[in-house]
N, C-alpha and C positions, 0 to 999 in steps of 0.2 A: 361367718355371720349367717344366721338362719334366713330362709326365704321369707319375705313379707307374706302375710296371710293371704292377701289377694292373689299373689302369684301362685301360691299353692293351690288355691281354688281353681285357677285357670288351668293349671297342669292336670288337675283331677277332672276337668271337663265341666266345671260350673261356669256361671256367667261372670266370674271375676269379682263378685262381691262376697265378702265374708258373711257367714251365718251368725257370727257372734261379734258384738261390738268390742273392740280392743279396750282393755282397762287402762286407766292412767297408772303411771309408775311413780310419780312424785309422792313424797311423804311429808307429813307435818313434822314440826320439831319434836313432837311426842312419839313419832314413828308410825302414826296412823296413815294409811294410804289416802290419797286424794280421791274423792268420789263425786261423780256428776250428780246433779239433782235427778231424782227418779223420773220426772217428766221428760227430761232431756235424754236420759238413758232409754226410755221407752220410745221416744220419737226417733232416736237414732236407729233403733231396731226396725221401725217402719220404713224409714228412708233408705235403709240398706237395700231393700227389695226393689227400689225404683231403678229403671234404666238411667244411664248417664244423662241423656237429654232431658228426661223428665225431672231429674234431680236438679239440674241447672235451672230449668224453668221455675221450679219452686224457689230456688235460692235468690233469683233476681227480684222476687217480690219484696218491696220495701215497706209496705204498710204492715206494721206489727199486729194490727187487729184483723188482718186477713187470715182466714182459716188455713191457707196454704203457706203462710209465712214460715220460713226456716230460721230459728234463732241463731244468732251468731256463734253460740257455743257449738251448735251442730255443724255449721258451715266450717268452723275451724277444724273440727274433727275430720271432715271429708277432704279438706285441703291437705291436711297432714297425711291422711290415709292414702291419698292418691300417689304418694311417692312410690308405691309398689305396683301401680297399674301399667306402667310402660305406655301410658297414653297421655302425652304432654298436652294435647289439645284440651282434654278434660280438666287437667290441672289449671291451665291458663284461664279457662272460663270461670272456674270457681275462684281462682285467685283474684281476678279482676273484680268480682263481686265483693270479696273479702276486703280488698284494698280500699274500695269505695267506702265500706262501713268504717274502717279504721280512720280514714281521712275525714269523714263526717264528724267524728268525735274529737278531732284536733282543731286548734285555732285556725281560722281561715287565712289570716294574714293579709287581708285586702289592703291595697294602698289607701292611704288617708292623708288629709291635708292638715296643715297647722300643727298643733301640739300633739296630734294623734299619730304623727309619723313614726315616732320612736316605738309606740305601742304596736303599730302595724308591723314594723321591722322585727320587733321582738316576737310577735305571734308567728311571723313567717319563719323565723329561725327555729322556734319551738316545733312548728309543724314539720319542718324538714328534718330536724334531728330525731324527733320521735318516730317519724315514718321510716327514716333510714335505719334506725335501730330495729324496728319491727321487721323490715325486709331482711336484714342480716340474720336475725334470730330464725326467721322462717327458712332462709337458705341453709343455715347450719343444721336445722332440724331435718330438712329434706335430704341433706347429705349424710348426716349421722344422727339418727333419732335420739332424742334426749327428753328430759322432763321439763326443759326450760319453758315450754309453751303450754304445759298442762293446765295452768291456772286459767288460760283463755277458754278452756272447755268447761270451766266451772262458773266463772264470773267474767265474761268477756268485757263488759263495760268497765268493771273494776280494774281489769288488767290494762286496758287502754288508758284509763285514768292514771294509773301508776306510771305508765310509759310517758304520758304527757307531763306528769309532775316531775319526773326525773329530767326530762328535756328542759323544762322550765328552770330547774335549779342550775343546770349546766349553762343555760343562756344568761341567767342573772349573774352567775359567777364571772362569766366572761365580760359582761357589761361592767361589772365593778372593777375589773382590771383595766379597762380601756376608756371608761367614761371620763370626760374632762371635769376638773374641779368646778363647782358652781361658785362663780364670783359675781357680785353685784357691782357693775361699773358705776352706778349712781352713788352708792354709799362707800365705794372703794373698800368693801369688806367681803369676806367669804361667807357662805351660808352658815347658819347657826350649827348645822350638823357637822360641817367641815371644821368649824372652830372648836367644837367639842372634841372631835377626833384628834385634831392637832394638839389641843391643850392636854390631852391625856398622854401625849408622847413626851416622856421625861427625858429631855436631851442629855442632862448630866449623866444619866445611867448608861449612855453610850460608852462611857469610859470603862465600864465593867467588861466590855468585850475585849478579850485579850488577843483575838486573832488579828494577825498583821494584815491579812487580806481585807478584813472588814474595815480596819482603820484607814487603810490606803484608799479604799473605795469611798469611804465617808469623806475623807479629806479632799479627794478629787471632786466629789459632788458639791462640797461646800465652796470650793474654788470657783465653780461655775455659776454660783448664785450672784445676783445683782449686789453691788457693794453694800447697801444698807442691810440687806438680808444676811449677807455673809458676816457683817460686823455683829449683828444681833446674835447669830448662832455662836460666834466665837466668844462673845461675852457670856452667853448662857452656859457654855461649857466651862467657864471660869467662875460660875456661880454668882455672876453679877445680877442683881434683881432688876425687874422691870422698872419699879418705882419705889419710893419710900417716903414716909412722912417725916423721917429724920433728915433734916437739911444737910447733915454732915456725911450721909451715906451716898457713895457714888452709885448711880443707877444708869441703866441703858438709856432711859429717856433723857437724862441730863447729858450724857456723852454725845448723843445724836441730836440733841436739841429738839426732840419730838415729844408729843404727848404719849402717855402710856398706851392709849388706844391705838395710835399709829404704830407704836413699837410692836404691839401684839399682832397687828395686821401683818407687819413684816415677818414676825415669827411664824404666823400661820401659813403664809405663802412659802416661806423657806422650808418648813417642815413638810408641806405637801410636795414640794419639788424634790426634797431629799428622799422621801418615801418612794416616789415614783422612780427616781434614779437608782436607788438601791434595789428596788424590786426588779427593775429592768435588767440590772447586772446579774441578779440572782437567777433570773430565768434563762440566762444565756448558757 
């Protein structure tokens, strides 16, 4: 593996800073190389000439309108380039500034009261997942340089936004797996969203699954249901209708002596429980 450019400069007696800004190596789908904006490229050339202490002093400026402000794209470049300096203190100072900029762009996740608690917890999880991912990417880049972080030197804010978006998707997926079913105790019904989801689950189609393992898991899950729910599922599997205008047709409502609405509530609860049970078994 070739020496990093900064080490070559030091060996040759220079001040440890390269005379040329290292180009990006990532390419677009069309094969064109990633290029920094001209103003960023020019500023990098100017900042390269600064001593470490002065560079750090410039990087800690947070006011973007300040003439001495260093754009995050440039800061990212110097953090990555410091891998060849053999000067960990310099990296640590730059990294601390970079980390603060990333964190400022992520949800704060402050504790909140009332119905904002879930949102606060969600924001906290998004913040942690996104920042952990960033740290891992940076650590990997420092160990073995790659093009994974090149976009941060082109559109830093956009790259962090992508990081935040991916973390949010991950958190929402996890929430959907663990969130309890929304049930209204006053009306004794599930929410309209849950009812629609349950209603779309065609239980008779379960018979199309030929796998013995699936059938055994389904039967075990049905056995664990409350009696009325279990009876509703059993009759649905035998194509017994919920209700009928024909007085001669046997229906689930007649068998149970319940209204159609009540029977559908039993169905909704049962389907929700079966889905959760089968999903839990499948994850094991």
